[in-house]
TORVEX-835986 format. One record per residue: residue number from 1; x, y, z of N, C-alpha, C in turn. Coordinates in nm, 4 decimals, m for minus. Each point is the difference from the previous one (the first is absolute). Layout:
+-----+----------+----------+----------+----------+----------+----------+----------+----------+----------+
:   n :       nx :       ny :       nz :      cax :      cay :      caz :       cx :       cy :       cz :
+-----+----------+----------+----------+----------+----------+----------+----------+----------+----------+
: NUM :        X :        Y :        Z :        X :        Y :        Z :        X :        Y :        Z :
...
+-----+----------+----------+----------+----------+----------+----------+----------+----------+----------+
//
This chain:
+-----+----------+----------+----------+----------+----------+----------+----------+----------+----------+
:   n :       nx :       ny :       nz :      cax :      cay :      caz :       cx :       cy :       cz :
+-----+----------+----------+----------+----------+----------+----------+----------+----------+----------+
:   1 :  11.7879 :  15.5743 :   5.2015 :  m0.1117 :  m0.0667 :  m0.1422 :   0.0766 :  m0.0385 :  m0.1321 :
:   2 :  m0.1039 :  m0.1198 :   0.0227 :   0.0464 :  m0.0919 :  m0.1569 :  m0.0565 :   0.0598 :  m0.0645 :
:   3 :   0.0096 :  m0.0218 :  m0.1917 :  m0.0387 :   0.1142 :  m0.0778 :   0.0533 :  m0.1210 :  m0.1266 :
:   4 :  m0.0971 :  m0.0379 :  m0.0130 :  m0.0023 :  m0.1149 :  m0.1412 :  m0.0069 :   0.0870 :  m0.1024 :
:   5 :   0.1184 :  m0.0076 :  m0.0883 :   0.0473 :   0.0434 :  m0.1423 :   0.0227 :  m0.0241 :  m0.1439 :
:   6 :  m0.0670 :   0.0173 :  m0.0522 :   0.0042 :  m0.0521 :  m0.1792 :   0.1455 :   0.0645 :  m0.0805 :
:   7 :   0.0513 :  m0.0525 :  m0.0468 :   0.1021 :   0.1223 :  m0.1096 :  m0.0035 :  m0.0706 :  m0.0600 :
:   8 :  m0.0095 :   0.1384 :  m0.1041 :   0.0736 :  m0.0418 :  m0.1958 :   0.0496 :   0.0989 :  m0.0395 :
:   9 :   0.1186 :  m0.0830 :   0.0389 :   0.1388 :   0.0232 :  m0.0858 :  m0.0452 :   0.1075 :  m0.1345 :
:  10 :   0.1468 :   0.0034 :  m0.0181 :  m0.0193 :   0.0376 :  m0.1747 :  m0.0709 :   0.1441 :  m0.0370 :
:  11 :  m0.0295 :   0.0538 :   0.0868 :  m0.1605 :   0.1034 :   0.0123 :   0.0854 :   0.0982 :  m0.0791 :
:  12 :  m0.0905 :   0.1496 :  m0.0818 :   0.0436 :   0.0759 :  m0.0333 :   0.0625 :   0.0615 :   0.0951 :
:  13 :  m0.0699 :   0.0605 :   0.0774 :   0.0463 :   0.0842 :   0.1316 :  m0.0087 :  m0.1156 :   0.1581 :
:  14 :  m0.0069 :   0.1043 :   0.0471 :   0.0009 :  m0.1160 :   0.1914 :  m0.1433 :   0.0991 :   0.0285 :
:  15 :  m0.0962 :  m0.0689 :   0.0599 :  m0.1255 :   0.0435 :  m0.0134 :  m0.0818 :  m0.1178 :   0.0927 :
:  16 :  m0.0748 :   0.1065 :   0.0547 :  m0.1158 :  m0.0893 :   0.1477 :  m0.0911 :   0.0040 :  m0.0921 :
:  17 :  m0.0492 :  m0.1295 :  m0.0268 :  m0.1510 :  m0.0027 :  m0.0526 :  m0.1629 :  m0.0505 :  m0.0008 :
:  18 :   0.0140 :   0.0231 :   0.1816 :  m0.0378 :  m0.0281 :   0.1383 :  m0.0906 :  m0.1801 :   0.0467 :
:  19 :  m0.0476 :   0.0027 :   0.0763 :  m0.0443 :  m0.1174 :   0.0520 :  m0.1215 :  m0.0995 :  m0.0982 :
:  20 :   0.0594 :  m0.1328 :  m0.0160 :  m0.1447 :  m0.0402 :  m0.0511 :   0.0356 :  m0.1455 :   0.0428 :
:  21 :  m0.1142 :  m0.0024 :   0.0554 :  m0.0347 :  m0.1411 :   0.1149 :   0.1359 :  m0.0187 :   0.0729 :
:  22 :  m0.0128 :   0.1190 :   0.1646 :   0.1215 :  m0.0172 :   0.0811 :   0.1568 :   0.0157 :  m0.0783 :
:  23 :  m0.0134 :  m0.0088 :  m0.1429 :   0.1750 :  m0.0324 :   0.0396 :  m0.0082 :   0.1593 :  m0.0882 :
:  24 :   0.1437 :   0.0585 :   0.0128 :   0.0344 :   0.1366 :  m0.0261 :   0.1034 :  m0.0644 :  m0.1334 :
:  25 :  m0.0540 :   0.0683 :  m0.1310 :   0.0244 :   0.0222 :  m0.1148 :   0.1387 :   0.1041 :  m0.0311 :
:  26 :   0.0907 :  m0.0388 :  m0.0275 :   0.1502 :   0.0918 :  m0.0520 :   0.0501 :   0.0322 :  m0.1164 :
:  27 :   0.0196 :   0.0416 :  m0.0532 :   0.0775 :  m0.0431 :  m0.1091 :   0.1630 :   0.0811 :  m0.0188 :
:  28 :   0.0602 :  m0.1107 :  m0.0580 :   0.1238 :   0.0146 :   0.0477 :   0.1242 :   0.0420 :  m0.1186 :
:  29 :   0.0928 :   0.1064 :   0.0007 :   0.0503 :  m0.0112 :  m0.1576 :   0.1063 :  m0.0928 :   0.0147 :
:  30 :   0.0901 :  m0.0238 :   0.1033 :   0.0733 :  m0.1702 :  m0.0451 :  m0.0332 :  m0.0933 :  m0.0178 :
:  31 :   0.0959 :  m0.0221 :  m0.0601 :   0.0337 :  m0.1629 :  m0.0391 :  m0.0955 :  m0.1181 :   0.1249 :
:  32 :   0.0033 :  m0.1110 :  m0.0125 :  m0.0237 :  m0.1362 :   0.0899 :   0.1308 :  m0.0783 :   0.0285 :
:  33 :   0.1280 :   0.0835 :  m0.0295 :   0.1009 :  m0.0336 :  m0.0745 :   0.0713 :   0.0469 :   0.2007 :
:  34 :   0.0618 :  m0.1380 :   0.0296 :   0.1054 :   0.0583 :   0.1607 :  m0.0700 :   0.1163 :   0.0692 :
:  35 :  m0.1227 :  m0.0422 :   0.0312 :  m0.0175 :   0.0920 :   0.1338 :  m0.0096 :   0.1184 :  m0.0519 :
:  36 :   0.0030 :   0.0452 :  m0.0972 :  m0.0107 :   0.1371 :  m0.0320 :  m0.1407 :   0.0474 :   0.0112 :
:  37 :  m0.1252 :  m0.0586 :  m0.0503 :  m0.0801 :   0.0386 :   0.0252 :  m0.0706 :  m0.0002 :   0.1318 :
:  38 :   0.0408 :  m0.1050 :   0.0277 :   0.0086 :   0.0401 :   0.2161 :   0.0299 :   0.0612 :   0.0301 :
:  39 :   0.1346 :   0.0704 :   0.0049 :   0.0540 :   0.0753 :   0.0208 :  m0.0545 :   0.1597 :  m0.0414 :
:  40 :  m0.0476 :   0.0458 :  m0.0925 :  m0.0618 :   0.1071 :  m0.1050 :  m0.1554 :   0.0242 :   0.1244 :
:  41 :  m0.0241 :  m0.1439 :  m0.0054 :  m0.1539 :   0.0152 :   0.0669 :   0.0363 :   0.0709 :   0.1624 :
:  42 :   0.0785 :  m0.0550 :   0.0839 :   0.0187 :   0.0620 :   0.0957 :   0.0453 :   0.1109 :  m0.0286 :
:  43 :   0.0760 :   0.0439 :  m0.0363 :   0.0963 :   0.1407 :  m0.0655 :  m0.2151 :   0.1352 :   0.0027 :
:  44 :  m0.0459 :  m0.0595 :  m0.1097 :  m0.1260 :   0.0241 :  m0.0536 :  m0.0655 :   0.0540 :   0.1159 :
:  45 :  m0.0902 :  m0.1059 :   0.0730 :  m0.0809 :  m0.0215 :   0.1377 :   0.0259 :   0.1112 :   0.0572 :
:  46 :   0.1377 :  m0.0102 :   0.0765 :   0.0912 :   0.0640 :   0.0995 :  m0.0781 :   0.1564 :  m0.0200 :
:  47 :   0.1012 :   0.0561 :  m0.0857 :  m0.0754 :   0.1134 :  m0.0814 :  m0.1518 :   0.0682 :  m0.0728 :
:  48 :  m0.0630 :  m0.1173 :   0.0133 :  m0.1656 :   0.0068 :   0.0355 :  m0.0585 :   0.0152 :   0.0831 :
:  49 :   0.1075 :  m0.0766 :   0.1116 :  m0.0526 :   0.0585 :   0.1297 :   0.0298 :   0.0813 :   0.1113 :
:  50 :   0.1563 :   0.0217 :  m0.0423 :   0.0583 :   0.1443 :   0.0358 :  m0.0186 :  m0.1004 :   0.1546 :
:  51 :   0.0672 :  m0.1287 :  m0.0147 :   0.0923 :  m0.0653 :   0.1374 :   0.1523 :  m0.0642 :  m0.1410 :
:  52 :   0.0885 :  m0.0074 :   0.1163 :   0.1803 :  m0.0492 :  m0.0497 :  m0.0493 :  m0.1391 :  m0.0370 :
:  53 :   0.1123 :  m0.0235 :  m0.0875 :  m0.0630 :  m0.1716 :  m0.0838 :   0.0062 :  m0.0776 :   0.1033 :
:  54 :   0.1496 :  m0.0393 :   0.1266 :  m0.0392 :  m0.0236 :   0.0504 :  m0.0960 :  m0.0735 :   0.0938 :
:  55 :  m0.1164 :   0.1097 :  m0.0314 :  m0.0916 :  m0.0515 :   0.1120 :  m0.0924 :  m0.0780 :  m0.0660 :
:  56 :   0.0168 :  m0.0714 :  m0.1486 :  m0.0520 :  m0.0851 :  m0.0824 :   0.0721 :  m0.0936 :   0.0131 :
:  57 :  m0.0859 :  m0.1175 :  m0.0080 :   0.0448 :  m0.1514 :  m0.0374 :  m0.0789 :  m0.0536 :  m0.1032 :
:  58 :   0.0877 :  m0.1151 :  m0.0958 :  m0.0808 :  m0.0712 :  m0.0224 :  m0.0370 :  m0.1465 :   0.0671 :
:  59 :  m0.0397 :  m0.0694 :   0.0578 :  m0.0239 :  m0.0959 :   0.0934 :  m0.0358 :  m0.1655 :  m0.1114 :
:  60 :  m0.0748 :   0.0372 :  m0.0842 :  m0.0443 :  m0.0913 :  m0.1037 :   0.0059 :   0.0341 :  m0.1199 :
:  61 :   0.0592 :  m0.0904 :  m0.0926 :  m0.0462 :   0.0526 :  m0.1568 :   0.1366 :   0.0542 :  m0.0697 :
:  62 :   0.1659 :  m0.0354 :   0.0478 :   0.0901 :   0.0547 :  m0.0359 :   0.0123 :  m0.0271 :  m0.1930 :
:  63 :  m0.0880 :  m0.0987 :  m0.0049 :   0.0580 :  m0.0573 :  m0.1355 :  m0.1251 :  m0.0018 :  m0.0880 :
:  64 :  m0.1507 :   0.0762 :   0.0345 :  m0.0575 :  m0.0175 :  m0.0629 :  m0.1362 :   0.1422 :  m0.0042 :
:  65 :  m0.0970 :   0.0359 :  m0.0330 :  m0.0878 :   0.0994 :  m0.1161 :  m0.0559 :   0.0585 :   0.1824 :
:  66 :  m0.0401 :  m0.1122 :   0.0524 :  m0.1153 :   0.0171 :   0.1396 :   0.1322 :   0.0172 :   0.1354 :
:  67 :  m0.0200 :   0.0380 :   0.0974 :   0.0800 :   0.0715 :   0.0798 :  m0.0280 :   0.0443 :   0.1329 :
:  68 :   0.0150 :  m0.0776 :   0.0669 :  m0.0683 :   0.1151 :   0.1795 :   0.1920 :   0.0652 :   0.0612 :
:  69 :  m0.1104 :   0.0778 :   0.0525 :   0.1653 :   0.1595 :  m0.0442 :  m0.1044 :  m0.0444 :   0.1736 :
:  70 :   0.1383 :   0.0706 :   0.0911 :  m0.0694 :   0.0361 :   0.1041 :   0.1066 :   0.1611 :   0.0420 :
:  71 :  m0.1574 :   0.0931 :   0.0434 :   0.0467 :   0.1292 :   0.0038 :  m0.0645 :   0.0325 :   0.1084 :
:  72 :   0.0733 :   0.1812 :   0.0585 :  m0.0663 :  m0.0050 :   0.1473 :  m0.1322 :   0.0188 :   0.0023 :
:  73 :  m0.0628 :   0.0270 :   0.0746 :  m0.1508 :  m0.0427 :   0.0757 :  m0.0059 :   0.1377 :  m0.0266 :
:  74 :   0.0073 :   0.1359 :   0.0242 :   0.0508 :   0.1414 :  m0.0361 :  m0.0773 :   0.0146 :  m0.1426 :
:  75 :   0.0222 :  m0.0573 :  m0.1060 :  m0.0159 :   0.0116 :  m0.1198 :  m0.1562 :   0.0571 :  m0.0922 :
:  76 :   0.0267 :   0.0578 :  m0.0005 :  m0.1750 :   0.0489 :  m0.0797 :  m0.0462 :  m0.0247 :  m0.1517 :
:  77 :  m0.0581 :  m0.0902 :   0.0405 :   0.0546 :  m0.0549 :  m0.1611 :  m0.1247 :   0.0703 :  m0.1093 :
:  78 :  m0.0839 :   0.0526 :   0.0633 :  m0.0761 :   0.1126 :  m0.0936 :   0.0504 :   0.1051 :  m0.0311 :
:  79 :   0.1146 :   0.0435 :   0.0829 :   0.1194 :   0.1131 :  m0.1002 :   0.0274 :  m0.0174 :  m0.1625 :
:  80 :   0.0247 :  m0.1340 :  m0.0023 :   0.0654 :  m0.0424 :  m0.1276 :  m0.0694 :  m0.0447 :  m0.1125 :
:  81 :  m0.1475 :  m0.0282 :   0.0480 :  m0.1266 :  m0.0589 :  m0.1630 :  m0.0056 :   0.1029 :  m0.0323 :
:  82 :   0.0045 :  m0.0245 :  m0.1233 :  m0.0100 :   0.0843 :  m0.1232 :  m0.2089 :   0.0664 :  m0.0031 :
+-----+----------+----------+----------+----------+----------+----------+----------+----------+----------+
//
């Protein structure tokens, strides 16, 4: 499944802000420096979805706040929404 994510780096805590216009908004503590925010995004979402980090892949947007991620079809997005 392809998931569009808008990342806000340098946040106080890692958190999911829900869906807005079909895009999942996620706050990440890490700075957008040398892929740190991307790595923390994958770590955080893997923990939130209860799946291995290797099952999440950034398809596009490596250096952008708006990213497309590939995640398994079996992930239930309703579980993670606030």
